[in-house]
C-alpha positions in Angstrom: -0.3 -0.4 0.0 2.7 2.2 0.8 4.2 1.5 -2.6 1.1 2.6 -4.7 0.3 5.7 -2.3 3.8 6.9 -3.1 3.1 6.1 -7.1 -0.3 8.3 -6.5 1.8 11.1 -5.1 4.7 11.0 -7.9 1.2 10.9 -10.2 -0.3 14.3 -8.7 3.3 16.2 -9.0 3.8 14.8 -12.5 0.2 15.8 -13.2 0.8 19.5 -12.1 3.7 19.9 -14.8 0.5 19.1 -17.9 -2.3 21.3 -18.2 -5.5 20.5 -18.2 -5.8 19.7 -21.8 -3.3 16.9 -21.7 -3.6 15.3 -25.3 -1.6 12.8 -27.0 -0.3 9.8 -29.2 1.2 6.7 -28.4 2.2 4.4 -31.2 2.4 0.4 -30.6 3.9 -2.9 -32.0 1.7 -5.7 -31.6 3.6 -9.5 -32.3 2.0 -12.4 -31.8 3.0 -16.4 -32.2 1.5 -18.9 -33.2 2.4 -22.6 -31.9 2.6 -24.4 -35.6 3.4 -27.2 -33.6 0.0 -27.8 -32.4 -1.7 -27.7 -35.7 0.5 -30.4 -37.2 3.9 -28.3 -37.7 5.7 -31.2 -36.7 5.4 -32.5 -40.4 6.4 -29.8 -41.3 10.1 -28.8 -42.8 11.9 -25.3 -41.7 11.5 -24.1 -45.2 7.7 -24.4 -44.8 7.2 -23.1 -41.4 9.1 -20.0 -42.7 7.0 -19.7 -46.1 3.9 -19.7 -43.9 5.1 -17.8 -40.9 5.9 -15.0 -43.7 2.7 -15.0 -45.1 1.1 -14.8 -41.8 3.4 -12.0 -40.5 1.0 -9.1 -42.2 -2.2 -10.6 -39.6 0.5 -11.4 -36.7 2.8 -7.8 -36.6 0.9 -4.9 -36.9 0.9 -1.2 -35.3 -1.3 0.6 -33.8 -1.9 4.3 -32.6 -3.5 5.1 -29.4 -4.9 8.5 -29.3 -6.0 10.1 -25.9 -6.8 12.7 -23.4 -7.4 13.3 -20.1 -10.4 10.8 -20.3 -10.7 9.4 -23.5 -9.2 7.6 -26.2 -9.3 6.2 -29.8 -7.5 3.0 -30.4 -6.9 2.2 -34.3 -4.6 0.0 -36.6 -2.4 2.2 -38.7 -3.9 2.4 -41.9 -1.1 0.4 -44.8 -1.2 -0.4 -48.8 -0.2 -4.0 -48.5 -2.6 -7.0 -48.7 -3.5 -8.7 -45.5 -2.8 -12.8 -45.4 -5.4 -13.5 -47.4 -8.2 -16.3 -47.4 -8.0 -19.4 -45.5 -7.3 -18.9 -41.6 -6.1 -15.1 -42.3 -9.7 -14.5 -42.6 -11.2 -16.8 -40.0 -9.2 -14.9 -37.8 -9.4 -11.8 -38.8 -13.3 -11.8 -37.9 -12.2 -12.1 -34.3 -9.8 -9.0 -34.6 -11.4 -5.7 -33.3 -11.4 -2.5 -35.4 -11.9 0.9 -33.7 -11.6 0.7 -30.1 -13.1 3.3 -28.2 -12.9 4.4 -24.5 -13.9 6.8 -22.1 -12.6 6.4 -18.5 -14.9 9.0 -16.3 -17.8 7.0 -17.7 -16.3 3.7 -18.2 -17.3 2.8 -21.3 -15.9 0.9 -23.8 -17.4 0.8 -27.7 -15.6 -1.1 -30.6 -15.8 -1.8 -33.8 -15.9 -5.1 -35.2 -16.7 -7.3 -37.9 -18.1 -11.0 -38.0 -18.1 -13.4 -41.2 -19.1 -10.1 -43.2 -21.6 -8.1 -40.6 -20.1 -5.5 -39.0 -20.9 -4.5 -35.4 -20.9 -2.4 -32.7 -20.2 -3.6 -29.5 -20.9 -1.6 -26.7 -19.1 -2.8 -23.3 -17.7 -1.4 -20.0 -14.1 -1.7 -19.6 -13.0 -4.3 -17.9 -12.3 -4.1 -14.2 -8.9 -5.9 -13.5 -7.7 -6.3 -10.4 -4.6 -4.7 -11.2 -1.1 -5.7 -8.7 1.3 -3.0 -9.0 4.9 -4.0 -8.0 8.5 -2.7 -6.8 9.8 -3.9 -10.3 10.7 -0.7 -12.4 12.4 -0.2 -16.1 13.1 2.4 -18.6 11.2 1.7 -21.4 11.9 5.6 -23.8 12.5 8.2 -22.1 9.9 7.0 -19.6 9.8 5.5 -15.9 7.5 2.1 -16.2 6.5 0.5 -13.4 5.3 -3.5 -13.5 1.6 -5.0 -12.6 -0.3 -8.1 -13.2 -3.8 -9.0 -13.3 -5.4 -12.6 -14.2 -8.1 -11.5 -16.7 -11.2 -14.0 -17.4 -11.4 -15.6 -20.8 -15.1 -15.7 -22.7 -15.6 -19.0 -24.1 -16.0 -17.8 -27.4 -13.7 -15.1 -27.7 -11.5 -17.3 -30.6 -8.7 -14.6 -30.9 -7.2 -16.6 -28.0 -8.2 -19.9 -29.4 -4.6 -22.1 -29.1 -3.9 -26.0 -30.4 -4.6 -28.6 -27.9 -1.2 -30.2 -27.2 -0.2 -33.3 -28.7 2.3 -36.1 -27.2 4.5 -38.5 -29.8 2.2 -40.7 -30.7 -0.7 -37.9 -32.1 -3.3 -38.3 -28.9 -4.9 -35.0 -26.9 -2.7 -34.7 -23.7 -5.2 -36.5 -20.9 -4.9 -36.3 -17.2 -3.7 -39.4 -15.5 -5.6 -42.6 -15.9 -7.8 -41.6 -17.9 -8.1 -44.0 -21.1 -6.5 -43.5 -24.2 -7.9 -41.8 -27.2 -7.6 -41.7 -30.9 -5.7 -39.1 -32.5 -7.9 -36.0 -32.2 -6.2 -34.8 -35.8 -7.2 -38.1 -37.1 -10.3 -39.5 -35.8 -12.6 -36.4 -35.2 -15.1 -34.5 -37.7 -15.3 -31.4 -35.5 -11.9 -29.1 -36.3 -13.1 -27.4 -32.7 -11.5 -30.5 -31.1 -8.4 -29.1 -32.2 -8.1 -25.9 -30.6 -8.9 -24.8 -27.0 -9.6 -21.7 -25.3 -7.9 -20.6 -21.9 -10.9 -20.0 -19.1 -8.2 -17.6 -17.9 -5.0 -15.5 -18.6 -2.1 -13.9 -16.8 -1.6 -10.0 -18.0 1.6 -8.2 -17.3 1.2 -4.1 -17.5 4.2 -1.9 -17.9 2.5 1.8 -17.1 4.7 5.4 -16.2 3.0 7.7 -14.3 4.9 10.6 -16.2 2.1 10.3 -18.4 -0.8 10.5 -16.1 -3.8 9.0 -17.8 -5.5 5.4 -16.8 -5.3 4.1 -20.2 -3.2 1.8 -22.8 -3.7 -0.2 -25.8 -6.8 -1.9 -26.6 -9.4 -2.3 -23.9 -6.7 -2.2 -21.3 -6.9 0.7 -18.8 -7.5 1.4 -14.7 -3.1 2.2 -14.0 -2.0 5.4 -12.8 -0.1 6.0 -15.7 -0.8 5.4 -19.3 0.4 1.8 -20.1 3.5 1.6 -22.3 3.8 -2.2 -22.5 1.6 -5.6 -22.6 2.2 -8.8 -22.5 -0.3 -11.5 -22.5 -0.5 -15.0 -23.9 1.2 -15.2 -26.8 1.0 -11.5 -27.4 3.3 -8.8 -26.5 2.5 -4.2 -27.2 4.9 -2.3 -26.9 4.5 1.7 -27.3 7.4 2.6 -29.9 7.0 6.5 -29.6 4.8 9.1 -28.2 3.8 12.9 -29.2 2.2 14.7 -26.0 0.2 17.7 -26.7 0.4 18.1 -30.5 -0.8 21.5 -31.9 -3.4 19.3 -34.6 -4.5 16.9 -32.3 -7.2 14.8 -33.4 -10.5 14.8 -32.1 -11.6 11.9 -30.6 -14.8 10.1 -31.3 -16.7 7.3 -30.4 -16.9 4.4 -33.5 -20.8 4.6 -34.8 -20.8 1.5 -38.1 -22.5 -1.3 -37.5 -25.2 -3.0 -35.4 -25.1 -2.3 -31.9 -25.1 -5.0 -29.5 -23.9 -5.6 -26.0 -21.3 -7.8 -25.7 -23.3 -10.7 -24.3 -25.2 -10.5 -27.4 -22.2 -10.5 -29.4 -21.1 -13.5 -27.6 -24.4 -15.2 -28.5 -24.1 -14.6 -32.0 -20.6 -15.8 -32.2 -21.5 -19.4 -30.3 -24.4 -19.3 -32.7 -22.3 -18.8 -36.0 -19.5 -21.6 -34.8 -22.8 -24.0 -33.5 -23.6 -23.9 -37.5 -20.2 -23.9 -38.6 -19.1 -27.3 -36.7 -22.3 -28.9 -37.6 -21.3 -28.1 -41.5 -17.9 -30.0 -40.7 -19.6 -32.7 -38.9 -21.7 -33.0 -41.8 -19.1 -32.9 -44.4 -16.9 -35.9 -42.4 -20.3 -38.1 -42.2 -20.8 -37.5 -46.3 -17.4 -38.9 -46.7 -17.5 -41.5 -44.2 
């Protein structure tokens, strides 16, 4: 508690050096990895893995810009001219990648655009209230001193952006608890592609924030720390701030996104579940047809 109080005191001192109309832009580089061995990558040659990694690079490595002021922010992917990852797996996973994300830390409102299988949605939600545990650990990120904080985040069962391959042993069998009967190879015997993946019930999020920029904001849906979040690590994703421009003369106006059918997060989760159940049934039907 004493350490948190000292950070709060630092925050007040730093805040006094800023004008009340604080604004800025933070540029973030994101990088995610995929365990290709879990998707049958053990049978791939190193050259095949390299070619697949190059094709997926645009999907797994992105640049985002967080435009913020004292209370609001908008998080957008930096526009690029090159094409994306294309169809197939890249197109499917793109359906679970959020569009523009707006946050208001005063009203605790989160609004994000989301395209899902060709349909545009506008999801209205509240900012997740993570139980951050601030530590004494610190490091330098650019010109800022950043402090470490961790939190455990619950994951919705339909959040396929967190999907990961089920681990398979050398005999091709899915991992099983001690005493369970040996099962056939998931990849060979199942007509359900969802049997190949799993979604964790929770993940550990590590954030590095700086009280030198006194806004309770950060990339994506993350917020709630006494300073701007400069780095995030969770699951197989790292988000790192590469540049900050404070109080620009031509500060962009922050506006909440407005495109798409407005739904709550609960309603959107239900839509995902219904669509994925439909896809699973279609795959099973194809499997029965082959048999």
